[in-house]
C-alpha positions as CSV (number, residue, x, y, z in Angstrom):
1,X,-139.3,-249.3,161.9
2,X,-138.3,-250.0,159.2
3,X,-136.5,-247.3,156.8
4,X,-138.0,-245.9,153.6
5,X,-136.5,-247.3,150.0
6,X,-133.1,-245.4,149.2
7,X,-134.2,-242.6,146.5
8,X,-132.3,-243.3,143.1
9,X,-129.0,-242.3,143.0
10,X,-128.4,-239.2,139.9
11,X,-124.8,-239.0,138.2
12,X,-123.9,-237.0,135.5
13,X,-120.4,-237.3,134.3
14,X,-118.0,-238.8,132.3
15,X,-117.2,-241.9,131.2
16,X,-113.4,-241.0,130.9
17,X,-113.4,-239.1,134.2
18,X,-111.5,-240.9,137.5
19,X,-113.6,-239.1,140.0
20,X,-117.1,-240.0,137.9
21,X,-115.8,-243.5,138.2
22,X,-115.0,-243.6,142.0
23,X,-118.7,-242.0,143.0
24,X,-120.2,-244.9,140.4
25,X,-118.2,-247.4,142.5
26,X,-118.9,-245.3,145.2
27,X,-123.1,-245.8,145.2
28,X,-121.8,-249.8,143.3
29,X,-120.3,-251.1,146.6
30,X,-123.5,-250.2,148.9
31,X,-126.3,-251.9,146.8
32,X,-128.1,-248.3,145.3
33,X,-129.7,-247.8,142.4
34,X,-127.8,-245.3,140.3
35,X,-128.9,-243.2,137.3
36,X,-125.6,-242.6,135.2
37,X,-126.1,-239.7,132.6
38,X,-122.8,-239.8,130.0
39,X,-122.1,-235.5,129.6
40,X,-121.2,-236.5,126.5
41,X,-124.2,-238.3,124.7
42,X,-126.5,-235.8,127.0
43,X,-125.8,-232.7,128.7
44,X,-127.5,-231.6,131.7
45,X,-130.5,-229.2,131.0
46,X,-131.1,-225.7,132.4
47,X,-133.3,-227.1,135.1
48,X,-131.1,-230.2,136.0
49,X,-128.2,-227.3,137.0
50,X,-130.3,-225.2,138.2
51,X,-130.8,-227.4,141.6
52,X,-127.3,-227.5,141.8
53,X,-126.9,-224.1,141.5
54,X,-129.3,-223.4,144.0
55,X,-127.5,-225.4,146.8
56,X,-123.7,-224.8,145.3
57,X,-123.9,-221.2,143.2
58,X,-122.9,-221.0,139.5
59,X,-119.2,-220.8,140.4
60,X,-118.9,-224.4,142.1
61,X,-119.8,-225.9,139.1
62,X,-117.4,-224.9,136.4
63,X,-114.1,-226.5,136.4
64,X,-111.6,-223.4,136.1
65,X,-109.0,-225.9,135.8
66,X,-110.1,-227.8,132.9
67,X,-108.6,-227.7,129.6
68,X,-111.6,-226.8,128.3
69,X,-112.2,-224.1,130.1
70,X,-108.4,-223.2,128.3
71,X,-109.1,-223.8,125.0
72,X,-111.8,-222.1,125.0
73,X,-110.0,-218.6,126.7
74,X,-112.1,-218.1,129.2
75,X,-109.2,-218.6,131.3
76,X,-108.6,-214.5,130.2
77,X,-112.3,-213.7,129.4
78,X,-113.8,-213.1,132.8
79,X,-116.9,-214.3,132.0
80,X,-119.5,-214.5,134.9
81,X,-120.0,-218.1,135.7
82,X,-123.4,-217.6,135.0
83,X,-122.4,-216.9,131.4
84,X,-120.1,-219.8,131.5
85,X,-122.9,-222.3,132.7
86,X,-125.3,-221.4,130.1
87,X,-121.9,-221.9,127.7
88,X,-121.7,-225.5,129.3
89,X,-125.2,-226.2,127.7
90,X,-123.1,-226.7,124.4
91,X,-120.1,-227.4,126.6
92,X,-120.5,-229.9,129.5
93,X,-116.4,-230.3,129.9
94,X,-116.7,-226.7,131.4
95,X,-118.7,-228.7,134.2
96,X,-116.6,-230.1,137.1
97,X,-117.8,-234.0,137.5
98,X,-119.6,-236.0,139.0
99,X,-122.3,-234.0,139.3
100,X,-124.2,-236.5,141.7
101,X,-128.2,-236.2,142.9
102,X,-129.9,-237.9,145.4
103,X,-133.3,-236.7,146.0
104,X,-132.7,-232.4,147.4
105,X,-129.3,-233.4,147.7
106,X,-126.9,-232.4,145.6
107,X,-122.7,-233.3,145.7
108,X,-120.3,-231.9,142.8
109,X,-117.0,-233.9,142.2
110,X,-115.2,-236.6,144.5
111,X,-117.3,-236.5,148.1
112,X,-117.8,-239.2,149.6
113,X,-117.9,-238.1,153.3
114,X,-121.1,-236.5,152.7
115,X,-123.2,-239.4,150.0
116,X,-122.2,-241.3,153.2
117,X,-124.2,-239.1,155.1
118,X,-126.9,-239.1,152.8
119,X,-127.0,-242.7,152.4
120,X,-127.0,-242.4,156.5
121,X,-129.8,-240.4,156.7
122,X,-132.5,-242.6,154.8
123,X,-131.2,-245.9,156.0
124,X,-131.3,-244.7,159.5
125,X,-127.8,-244.9,160.5
126,X,-128.0,-249.0,159.8
């Protein structure tokens, strides 16, 4: 029995983000198809973000250590994660990157062990 073809991996990130480049390299080294979305040109939509929020929670998506978070004064504003996420639609640098999606799986940040588990799942562990 042959394993089904791997679903497309979607990576949301920035070209100047080291973790985004690591994610791209991880999947390229495994010869997997990756659809890269440069959030500088096209921030993720509400629907795209909703998948991550449903699985990981709104707070997990926000980059509280990022310079944009501080520059906008969000470190002192006390806004809820949901409000910050709404703002991220026009300020994508508020999000942790990369946001990686493969089928029903989602991950945030550099998560090679998690990505490998996805790959093992759709290749039958080979």
